[in-house]
A tleap script that builds the chain and sets N, CA, C and O, in Angstrom:
source leaprc.protein.ff14SB
mol = sequence {
  NMET LEU SER MET VAL LEU ILE ILE PRO ALA
  SER LEU GLN SER ALA ALA ASN THR LEU GLY
  GLN LEU MET GLY TRP GLY PRO ASN SER TYR
  SER VAL SER LEU THR ARG HIE TYR GLY LEU
  HIE THR TRP ALA GLN GLU SER PHE VAL GLN
  LEU LEU THR ASP ALA ARG SER GLY ASN LYS
  PRO ALA GLU LEU SER ASP PHE PRO ASP GLU
  VAL PHE GLN ASP ILE MET ASP ASN LEU ILE
  VAL SER VAL ARG GLU ARG HIE GLU GLY HIE
  PHE ASP ASP VAL LEU ILE GLY TYR ASN LEU
  GLN ARG ILE GLU GLU SER CVAL
}
set mol.1.N position { 17.907 1.471 1.757 }
set mol.1.CA position { 16.767 1.501 1.446 }
set mol.1.C position { 15.565 1.866 2.763 }
set mol.1.O position { 15.858 1.906 3.957 }
set mol.2.N position { 14.278 2.090 2.224 }
set mol.2.CA position { 13.452 2.531 3.053 }
set mol.2.C position { 12.436 1.748 3.387 }
set mol.2.O position { 11.934 0.890 2.660 }
set mol.3.N position { 11.945 2.172 5.061 }
set mol.3.CA position { 10.656 1.236 5.325 }
set mol.3.C position { 9.607 1.759 5.037 }
set mol.3.O position { 9.359 2.898 5.433 }
set mol.4.N position { 8.662 0.988 4.209 }
set mol.4.CA position { 7.255 1.810 3.629 }
set mol.4.C position { 6.438 0.803 4.025 }
set mol.4.O position { 6.607 -0.405 3.855 }
set mol.5.N position { 5.007 1.701 4.884 }
set mol.5.CA position { 3.928 1.028 5.177 }
set mol.5.C position { 2.749 1.620 4.147 }
set mol.5.O position { 2.463 2.797 3.927 }
set mol.6.N position { 2.254 0.586 3.678 }
set mol.6.CA position { 1.017 0.943 2.595 }
set mol.6.C position { -0.456 0.325 3.366 }
set mol.6.O position { -0.592 -0.890 3.517 }
set mol.7.N position { -1.229 1.042 3.697 }
set mol.7.CA position { -2.710 0.505 4.016 }
set mol.7.C position { -3.619 1.077 2.868 }
set mol.7.O position { -3.517 2.199 2.372 }
set mol.8.N position { -4.824 -0.217 2.428 }
set mol.8.CA position { -5.780 -0.064 1.954 }
set mol.8.C position { -6.964 -0.042 2.581 }
set mol.8.O position { -6.972 -0.495 3.726 }
set mol.9.N position { -8.285 0.495 1.989 }
set mol.9.CA position { -9.633 -0.030 2.489 }
set mol.9.C position { -9.524 -1.360 2.394 }
set mol.9.O position { -8.494 -1.750 1.844 }
set mol.10.N position { -10.520 -2.433 2.883 }
set mol.10.CA position { -10.743 -3.394 2.667 }
set mol.10.C position { -11.362 -3.719 1.167 }
set mol.10.O position { -11.050 -4.595 0.361 }
set mol.11.N position { -12.309 -2.728 1.109 }
set mol.11.CA position { -13.355 -2.677 -0.625 }
set mol.11.C position { -11.874 -2.544 -1.632 }
set mol.11.O position { -12.138 -2.598 -2.833 }
set mol.12.N position { -10.648 -2.409 -1.362 }
set mol.12.CA position { -9.963 -1.794 -2.490 }
set mol.12.C position { -8.930 -2.949 -2.254 }
set mol.12.O position { -7.968 -2.940 -3.023 }
set mol.13.N position { -8.972 -3.841 -1.409 }
set mol.13.CA position { -7.692 -5.039 -1.145 }
set mol.13.C position { -7.647 -5.884 -2.820 }
set mol.13.O position { -6.662 -5.757 -3.547 }
set mol.14.N position { -8.492 -6.463 -3.102 }
set mol.14.CA position { -8.333 -7.228 -4.488 }
set mol.14.C position { -7.889 -6.365 -5.291 }
set mol.14.O position { -6.836 -6.845 -5.710 }
set mol.15.N position { -8.037 -5.474 -5.716 }
set mol.15.CA position { -7.593 -3.991 -6.870 }
set mol.15.C position { -5.989 -4.040 -6.590 }
set mol.15.O position { -5.134 -4.410 -7.395 }
set mol.16.N position { -5.751 -3.507 -5.046 }
set mol.16.CA position { -4.826 -3.137 -4.651 }
set mol.16.C position { -3.268 -4.440 -4.742 }
set mol.16.O position { -2.102 -4.273 -5.102 }
set mol.17.N position { -3.849 -5.384 -4.343 }
set mol.17.CA position { -3.372 -6.350 -4.591 }
set mol.17.C position { -2.830 -7.096 -6.043 }
set mol.17.O position { -1.840 -7.827 -6.061 }
set mol.18.N position { -3.494 -6.844 -7.015 }
set mol.18.CA position { -3.565 -6.860 -8.710 }
set mol.18.C position { -2.670 -5.908 -9.002 }
set mol.18.O position { -1.776 -6.275 -9.765 }
set mol.19.N position { -2.634 -4.841 -8.643 }
set mol.19.CA position { -2.006 -3.942 -9.054 }
set mol.19.C position { -0.449 -3.918 -8.348 }
set mol.19.O position { 0.581 -3.496 -8.872 }
set mol.20.N position { -0.607 -4.472 -7.072 }
set mol.20.CA position { 1.115 -4.788 -6.716 }
set mol.20.C position { 1.542 -6.049 -7.736 }
set mol.20.O position { 2.700 -6.242 -8.106 }
set mol.21.N position { 0.618 -6.710 -8.046 }
set mol.21.CA position { 1.416 -8.267 -8.635 }
set mol.21.C position { 1.529 -7.790 -10.204 }
set mol.21.O position { 1.860 -8.611 -11.059 }
set mol.22.N position { 1.246 -6.471 -10.530 }
set mol.22.CA position { 1.852 -6.133 -11.907 }
set mol.22.C position { 2.780 -5.251 -11.713 }
set mol.22.O position { 3.299 -4.633 -12.643 }
set mol.23.N position { 3.014 -5.134 -10.783 }
set mol.23.CA position { 4.255 -4.116 -10.707 }
set mol.23.C position { 5.824 -5.129 -9.668 }
set mol.23.O position { 6.903 -4.818 -9.163 }
set mol.24.N position { 5.019 -6.339 -9.841 }
set mol.24.CA position { 6.453 -7.351 -9.493 }
set mol.24.C position { 6.131 -7.782 -7.958 }
set mol.24.O position { 6.898 -8.644 -7.530 }
set mol.25.N position { 5.336 -7.425 -7.244 }
set mol.25.CA position { 4.964 -8.017 -5.962 }
set mol.25.C position { 4.261 -9.125 -5.814 }
set mol.25.O position { 3.833 -9.660 -6.837 }
set mol.26.N position { 3.992 -9.705 -4.549 }
set mol.26.CA position { 3.320 -11.193 -4.652 }
set mol.26.C position { 1.921 -10.893 -4.976 }
set mol.26.O position { 1.551 -9.730 -5.137 }
set mol.27.N position { 1.037 -12.014 -5.089 }
set mol.27.CA position { -0.066 -11.745 -5.359 }
set mol.27.C position { -0.862 -11.660 -3.911 }
set mol.27.O position { -2.071 -11.799 -4.094 }
set mol.28.N position { -0.594 -11.514 -2.852 }
set mol.28.CA position { -1.242 -11.084 -1.691 }
set mol.28.C position { -0.350 -10.263 -0.803 }
set mol.28.O position { 0.209 -10.695 0.205 }
set mol.29.N position { -0.258 -8.866 -1.337 }
set mol.29.CA position { 0.652 -8.489 -0.463 }
set mol.29.C position { 0.021 -7.333 0.411 }
set mol.29.O position { 0.760 -6.526 0.975 }
set mol.30.N position { -1.329 -7.266 0.514 }
set mol.30.CA position { -2.242 -6.602 1.349 }
set mol.30.C position { -2.619 -7.667 2.213 }
set mol.30.O position { -3.679 -8.232 1.943 }
set mol.31.N position { -1.800 -8.156 3.451 }
set mol.31.CA position { -2.449 -9.304 4.056 }
set mol.31.C position { -2.374 -8.985 5.613 }
set mol.31.O position { -2.801 -9.935 6.269 }
set mol.32.N position { -1.987 -8.007 6.315 }
set mol.32.CA position { -2.202 -7.649 7.435 }
set mol.32.C position { -3.611 -7.362 7.572 }
set mol.32.O position { -3.874 -6.265 7.079 }
set mol.33.N position { -4.837 -8.089 8.175 }
set mol.33.CA position { -5.624 -7.866 8.558 }
set mol.33.C position { -5.733 -6.511 9.803 }
set mol.33.O position { -5.270 -6.496 10.943 }
set mol.34.N position { -6.615 -5.323 8.982 }
set mol.34.CA position { -6.968 -4.395 10.213 }
set mol.34.C position { -8.217 -4.133 10.103 }
set mol.34.O position { -8.925 -4.497 9.164 }
set mol.35.N position { -8.639 -3.354 11.251 }
set mol.35.CA position { -10.151 -2.620 11.019 }
set mol.35.C position { -10.570 -2.130 9.935 }
set mol.35.O position { -10.303 -0.951 9.700 }
set mol.36.N position { -11.410 -2.979 8.898 }
set mol.36.CA position { -11.658 -2.374 7.712 }
set mol.36.C position { -10.957 -1.905 6.694 }
set mol.36.O position { -11.327 -1.228 5.736 }
set mol.37.N position { -9.591 -2.448 7.063 }
set mol.37.CA position { -8.353 -2.206 5.926 }
set mol.37.C position { -7.468 -3.474 6.157 }
set mol.37.O position { -7.662 -4.349 7.001 }
set mol.38.N position { -6.486 -3.402 5.264 }
set mol.38.CA position { -5.386 -4.503 4.891 }
set mol.38.C position { -4.211 -3.551 4.664 }
set mol.38.O position { -4.443 -2.490 4.086 }
set mol.39.N position { -2.831 -3.869 5.112 }
set mol.39.CA position { -1.561 -3.238 5.320 }
set mol.39.C position { -0.701 -4.107 4.959 }
set mol.39.O position { -0.906 -5.291 4.687 }
set mol.40.N position { 0.761 -3.243 4.948 }
set mol.40.CA position { 1.901 -4.160 4.615 }
set mol.40.C position { 2.931 -3.443 4.875 }
set mol.40.O position { 2.964 -2.228 4.682 }
set mol.41.N position { 3.951 -4.179 5.378 }
set mol.41.CA position { 5.101 -2.900 5.650 }
set mol.41.C position { 6.413 -4.006 4.364 }
set mol.41.O position { 6.562 -5.227 4.310 }
set mol.42.N position { 7.053 -2.978 3.607 }
set mol.42.CA position { 7.914 -3.347 2.909 }
set mol.42.C position { 9.436 -2.418 3.038 }
set mol.42.O position { 9.542 -1.272 3.475 }
set mol.43.N position { 10.177 -3.018 2.685 }
set mol.43.CA position { 11.796 -2.105 2.028 }
set mol.43.C position { 11.436 -1.402 0.609 }
set mol.43.O position { 10.981 -1.959 -0.390 }
set mol.44.N position { 11.676 -0.388 0.738 }
set mol.44.CA position { 11.721 0.167 -1.062 }
set mol.44.C position { 12.612 1.082 -0.830 }
set mol.44.O position { 12.925 1.698 0.190 }
set mol.45.N position { 13.157 1.099 -2.407 }
set mol.45.CA position { 14.108 1.966 -2.723 }
set mol.45.C position { 13.762 3.593 -3.301 }
set mol.45.O position { 12.805 3.941 -3.993 }
set mol.46.N position { 14.433 4.097 -2.978 }
set mol.46.CA position { 14.218 5.802 -3.140 }
set mol.46.C position { 13.327 6.179 -4.582 }
set mol.46.O position { 12.607 7.178 -4.589 }
set mol.47.N position { 13.418 5.476 -5.542 }
set mol.47.CA position { 13.085 5.436 -6.796 }
set mol.47.C position { 11.753 4.932 -6.858 }
set mol.47.O position { 11.021 5.444 -7.705 }
set mol.48.N position { 11.110 3.677 -5.845 }
set mol.48.CA position { 9.702 3.124 -5.776 }
set mol.48.C position { 9.006 4.172 -5.085 }
set mol.48.O position { 7.847 4.386 -5.442 }
set mol.49.N position { 9.611 5.025 -3.952 }
set mol.49.CA position { 8.907 6.000 -3.350 }
set mol.49.C position { 8.192 7.339 -4.425 }
set mol.49.O position { 7.126 7.955 -4.444 }
set mol.50.N position { 9.520 7.340 -5.282 }
set mol.50.CA position { 8.967 8.619 -6.104 }
set mol.50.C position { 8.232 8.334 -6.931 }
set mol.50.O position { 7.414 9.177 -7.297 }
set mol.51.N position { 8.260 6.941 -7.571 }
set mol.51.CA position { 6.966 6.303 -8.689 }
set mol.51.C position { 5.839 6.420 -7.902 }
set mol.51.O position { 4.830 6.843 -8.467 }
set mol.52.N position { 5.761 6.095 -6.524 }
set mol.52.CA position { 4.240 6.151 -5.776 }
set mol.52.C position { 4.170 7.308 -5.586 }
set mol.52.O position { 2.953 7.455 -5.471 }
set mol.53.N position { 4.768 8.615 -5.421 }
set mol.53.CA position { 4.603 10.007 -5.305 }
set mol.53.C position { 4.027 10.524 -6.590 }
set mol.53.O position { 3.103 11.338 -6.622 }
set mol.54.N position { 4.591 10.037 -7.608 }
set mol.54.CA position { 4.189 10.736 -8.806 }
set mol.54.C position { 3.090 10.092 -9.388 }
set mol.54.O position { 2.596 10.563 -10.412 }
set mol.55.N position { 2.488 8.731 -8.695 }
set mol.55.CA position { 1.474 8.244 -9.350 }
set mol.55.C position { 0.073 8.877 -8.385 }
set mol.55.O position { -1.037 9.032 -8.894 }
set mol.56.N position { 0.364 9.173 -7.016 }
set mol.56.CA position { -0.345 9.972 -6.561 }
set mol.56.C position { -0.763 11.253 -6.930 }
set mol.56.O position { -1.782 11.858 -6.596 }
set mol.57.N position { 0.294 11.638 -7.771 }
set mol.57.CA position { 0.058 13.011 -8.129 }
set mol.57.C position { -0.530 12.725 -9.546 }
set mol.57.O position { -0.271 13.476 -10.486 }
set mol.58.N position { -1.108 11.926 -9.646 }
set mol.58.CA position { -2.097 11.268 -11.039 }
set mol.58.C position { -1.091 10.878 -12.340 }
set mol.58.O position { -1.718 10.671 -13.379 }
set mol.59.N position { 0.116 10.769 -12.419 }
set mol.59.CA position { 1.005 10.431 -13.100 }
set mol.59.C position { 1.186 9.119 -13.083 }
set mol.59.O position { 2.156 8.645 -12.493 }
set mol.60.N position { 0.179 8.251 -13.798 }
set mol.60.CA position { 0.161 6.472 -13.632 }
set mol.60.C position { 1.186 5.789 -14.645 }
set mol.60.O position { 1.224 5.867 -15.873 }
set mol.61.N position { 1.860 5.219 -13.915 }
set mol.61.CA position { 3.166 4.375 -14.806 }
set mol.61.C position { 2.678 3.830 -15.990 }
set mol.61.O position { 1.611 3.216 -16.016 }
set mol.62.N position { 3.464 4.028 -17.096 }
set mol.62.CA position { 3.096 3.591 -18.357 }
set mol.62.C position { 2.834 2.204 -18.515 }
set mol.62.O position { 1.996 1.699 -19.262 }
set mol.63.N position { 3.884 1.444 -17.495 }
set mol.63.CA position { 3.798 0.037 -17.576 }
set mol.63.C position { 2.577 -0.276 -16.970 }
set mol.63.O position { 2.511 -1.505 -16.919 }
set mol.64.N position { 1.421 0.316 -16.410 }
set mol.64.CA position { 0.418 -0.137 -16.034 }
set mol.64.C position { -0.868 0.566 -16.841 }
set mol.64.O position { -1.942 0.836 -16.302 }
set mol.65.N position { -0.521 0.818 -18.311 }
set mol.65.CA position { -1.379 1.252 -18.767 }
set mol.65.C position { -2.590 0.276 -19.403 }
set mol.65.O position { -3.465 0.601 -20.206 }
set mol.66.N position { -2.375 -0.873 -18.851 }
set mol.66.CA position { -3.530 -1.858 -19.156 }
set mol.66.C position { -4.512 -1.816 -17.923 }
set mol.66.O position { -5.674 -2.147 -18.162 }
set mol.67.N position { -4.240 -1.506 -16.828 }
set mol.67.CA position { -4.828 -1.371 -15.301 }
set mol.67.C position { -5.979 -0.414 -15.522 }
set mol.67.O position { -5.682 0.608 -16.141 }
set mol.68.N position { -7.360 -0.564 -15.097 }
set mol.68.CA position { -8.391 0.656 -15.190 }
set mol.68.C position { -7.926 1.712 -14.705 }
set mol.68.O position { -7.226 1.652 -13.694 }
set mol.69.N position { -8.255 3.086 -15.406 }
set mol.69.CA position { -8.074 4.551 -15.066 }
set mol.69.C position { -8.415 4.915 -13.429 }
set mol.69.O position { -7.772 5.482 -12.546 }
set mol.70.N position { -9.654 4.340 -13.491 }
set mol.70.CA position { -10.512 4.822 -12.566 }
set mol.70.C position { -10.104 4.008 -10.921 }
set mol.70.O position { -9.942 4.464 -9.789 }
set mol.71.N position { -10.055 2.691 -11.472 }
set mol.71.CA position { -9.518 1.872 -10.256 }
set mol.71.C position { -8.288 2.538 -9.524 }
set mol.71.O position { -8.211 2.924 -8.358 }
set mol.72.N position { -7.289 2.568 -10.592 }
set mol.72.CA position { -5.531 3.257 -10.093 }
set mol.72.C position { -5.911 4.293 -9.504 }
set mol.72.O position { -5.150 4.545 -8.570 }
set mol.73.N position { -6.946 5.207 -9.633 }
set mol.73.CA position { -7.208 6.597 -9.180 }
set mol.73.C position { -7.787 6.638 -7.797 }
set mol.73.O position { -7.494 7.416 -6.888 }
set mol.74.N position { -8.890 5.408 -7.802 }
set mol.74.CA position { -9.717 5.018 -6.303 }
set mol.74.C position { -8.467 4.702 -5.232 }
set mol.74.O position { -8.201 5.196 -4.136 }
set mol.75.N position { -7.781 3.604 -6.075 }
set mol.75.CA position { -6.584 3.073 -5.243 }
set mol.75.C position { -5.554 4.215 -4.712 }
set mol.75.O position { -5.442 4.398 -3.500 }
set mol.76.N position { -4.942 4.838 -5.477 }
set mol.76.CA position { -4.015 6.043 -5.118 }
set mol.76.C position { -4.793 7.162 -4.151 }
set mol.76.O position { -4.167 7.783 -3.292 }
set mol.77.N position { -6.043 7.330 -4.351 }
set mol.77.CA position { -6.883 8.522 -3.246 }
set mol.77.C position { -6.949 7.900 -2.112 }
set mol.77.O position { -6.915 8.680 -1.161 }
set mol.78.N position { -7.044 6.619 -1.787 }
set mol.78.CA position { -7.434 5.718 -0.453 }
set mol.78.C position { -6.592 5.303 0.363 }
set mol.78.O position { -6.821 5.018 1.538 }
set mol.79.N position { -4.968 5.201 -0.517 }
set mol.79.CA position { -3.723 4.741 0.002 }
set mol.79.C position { -3.283 5.541 1.106 }
set mol.79.O position { -3.248 6.771 1.092 }
set mol.80.N position { -2.913 4.732 2.161 }
set mol.80.CA position { -2.231 5.339 3.446 }
set mol.80.C position { -0.755 5.366 3.138 }
set mol.80.O position { -0.267 4.343 2.657 }
set mol.81.N position { -0.072 6.295 3.332 }
set mol.81.CA position { 1.566 5.725 2.964 }
set mol.81.C position { 2.246 6.348 3.850 }
set mol.81.O position { 2.002 7.528 4.100 }
set mol.82.N position { 3.342 5.573 4.557 }
set mol.82.CA position { 4.364 6.138 5.653 }
set mol.82.C position { 5.533 5.582 5.196 }
set mol.82.O position { 5.734 4.368 5.155 }
set mol.83.N position { 6.231 6.343 4.886 }
set mol.83.CA position { 7.849 6.220 4.387 }
set mol.83.C position { 8.950 6.748 5.781 }
set mol.83.O position { 9.073 7.891 6.220 }
set mol.84.N position { 9.523 5.710 6.163 }
set mol.84.CA position { 10.893 6.482 7.203 }
set mol.84.C position { 12.014 5.558 6.779 }
set mol.84.O position { 11.944 4.608 6.000 }
set mol.85.N position { 13.380 6.160 7.642 }
set mol.85.CA position { 14.645 5.330 7.246 }
set mol.85.C position { 14.553 4.445 8.492 }
set mol.85.O position { 15.359 3.523 8.364 }
set mol.86.N position { 14.079 4.392 9.309 }
set mol.86.CA position { 13.890 3.406 10.470 }
set mol.86.C position { 12.667 2.541 10.424 }
set mol.86.O position { 11.536 3.027 10.460 }
set mol.87.N position { 12.904 1.245 10.344 }
set mol.87.CA position { 11.383 0.224 10.735 }
set mol.87.C position { 10.898 -0.099 12.047 }
set mol.87.O position { 9.804 -0.607 12.292 }
set mol.88.N position { 11.854 0.255 12.939 }
set mol.88.CA position { 11.592 -0.476 14.159 }
set mol.88.C position { 10.000 0.501 14.707 }
set mol.88.O position { 9.899 1.702 14.959 }
set mol.89.N position { 9.027 -0.505 14.736 }
set mol.89.CA position { 7.515 0.243 15.248 }
set mol.89.C position { 6.822 1.132 14.213 }
set mol.89.O position { 5.734 1.661 14.439 }
set mol.90.N position { 7.394 1.251 13.245 }
set mol.90.CA position { 6.874 1.727 12.003 }
set mol.90.C position { 5.446 1.457 11.888 }
set mol.90.O position { 4.614 2.311 12.198 }
set mol.91.N position { 5.085 0.132 11.389 }
set mol.91.CA position { 4.037 -0.364 11.117 }
set mol.91.C position { 2.965 0.378 12.241 }
set mol.91.O position { 2.160 1.260 11.941 }
set mol.92.N position { 3.186 -0.275 13.774 }
set mol.92.CA position { 2.516 0.080 14.961 }
set mol.92.C position { 2.290 1.664 15.033 }
set mol.92.O position { 1.263 2.169 15.487 }
set mol.93.N position { 3.313 2.340 14.556 }
set mol.93.CA position { 2.850 3.906 14.760 }
set mol.93.C position { 2.284 4.559 13.689 }
set mol.93.O position { 2.176 5.784 13.627 }
set mol.94.N position { 1.790 3.510 12.543 }
set mol.94.CA position { 1.016 4.186 11.516 }
set mol.94.C position { -0.236 3.596 11.907 }
set mol.94.O position { -1.137 3.987 11.165 }
set mol.95.N position { -0.586 2.885 12.702 }
set mol.95.CA position { -1.569 2.087 12.953 }
set mol.95.C position { -2.441 2.924 13.798 }
set mol.95.O position { -3.590 3.228 13.478 }
set mol.96.N position { -1.847 3.291 14.905 }
set mol.96.CA position { -1.623 4.433 15.923 }
set mol.96.C position { -2.182 5.870 15.220 }
set mol.96.O position { -3.105 6.458 15.784 }
set mol.97.N position { -1.887 6.148 14.592 }
set mol.97.CA position { -1.987 7.699 13.931 }
set mol.97.C position { -3.061 7.409 13.226 }
set mol.97.O position { -3.843 8.307 13.540 }
set mol.98.N position { -3.618 6.689 12.435 }
set mol.98.CA position { -4.723 6.253 11.837 }
set mol.98.C position { -6.015 5.566 12.719 }
set mol.98.O position { -7.096 5.276 12.207 }
set mol.99.N position { -5.684 5.379 14.083 }
set mol.99.CA position { -6.727 4.921 14.770 }
set mol.99.C position { -7.187 3.255 14.054 }
set mol.99.O position { -8.400 3.093 13.916 }
set mol.100.N position { -6.606 2.510 13.780 }
set mol.100.CA position { -6.386 1.097 12.966 }
set mol.100.C position { -5.653 0.006 13.970 }
set mol.100.O position { -4.522 0.027 14.454 }
set mol.101.N position { -6.484 -0.740 14.069 }
set mol.101.CA position { -5.714 -2.209 15.115 }
set mol.101.C position { -5.896 -3.409 14.155 }
set mol.101.O position { -6.694 -3.621 13.243 }
set mol.102.N position { -5.255 -3.853 14.486 }
set mol.102.CA position { -4.538 -5.642 13.867 }
set mol.102.C position { -6.441 -6.171 14.089 }
set mol.102.O position { -7.324 -5.775 14.850 }
set mol.103.N position { -6.400 -7.067 13.153 }
set mol.103.CA position { -7.342 -7.857 13.396 }
set mol.103.C position { -6.960 -9.207 13.800 }
set mol.103.O position { -6.556 -9.741 12.767 }
set mol.104.N position { -6.869 -10.123 14.867 }
set mol.104.CA position { -6.325 -11.506 14.867 }
set mol.104.C position { -6.937 -12.533 14.284 }
set mol.104.O position { -7.989 -12.855 14.837 }
set mol.105.N position { -6.624 -13.163 13.337 }
set mol.105.CA position { -7.416 -14.359 12.978 }
set mol.105.C position { -7.148 -15.398 13.641 }
set mol.105.O position { -6.007 -15.823 13.819 }
set mol.106.N position { -8.206 -15.916 14.080 }
set mol.106.CA position { -8.105 -17.574 14.643 }
set mol.106.C position { -7.959 -18.602 13.534 }
set mol.106.O position { -8.516 -18.594 12.436 }
set mol.107.N position { -7.187 -19.401 13.981 }
set mol.107.CA position { -6.751 -20.569 13.108 }
set mol.107.C position { -7.706 -21.895 13.661 }
set mol.107.O position { -7.583 -23.004 13.141 }
savepdb mol mol.pdb
quit
């Protein structure tokens, strides 16, 4: 399994969560609040990484044919993706690389 960090602009959070749910993830995958973005960390198999790579190259998976093409492309164009073998510090490294910060939510 590979460590994967995905970050999406806040304006696309709802659509990205819907897309993730159609792919078998939970309904609120992009749940880490960041400056103008939302993110997630997950473990991914190489086959998922390849599917995402293909999708970002314009090859929308057939099982997502009912998801609007324009919204799908907008998500792919704006999605920050980082994959590596080890998870230690991965999420924080990506935040630093993109000058993003976690937003602490008050309870």
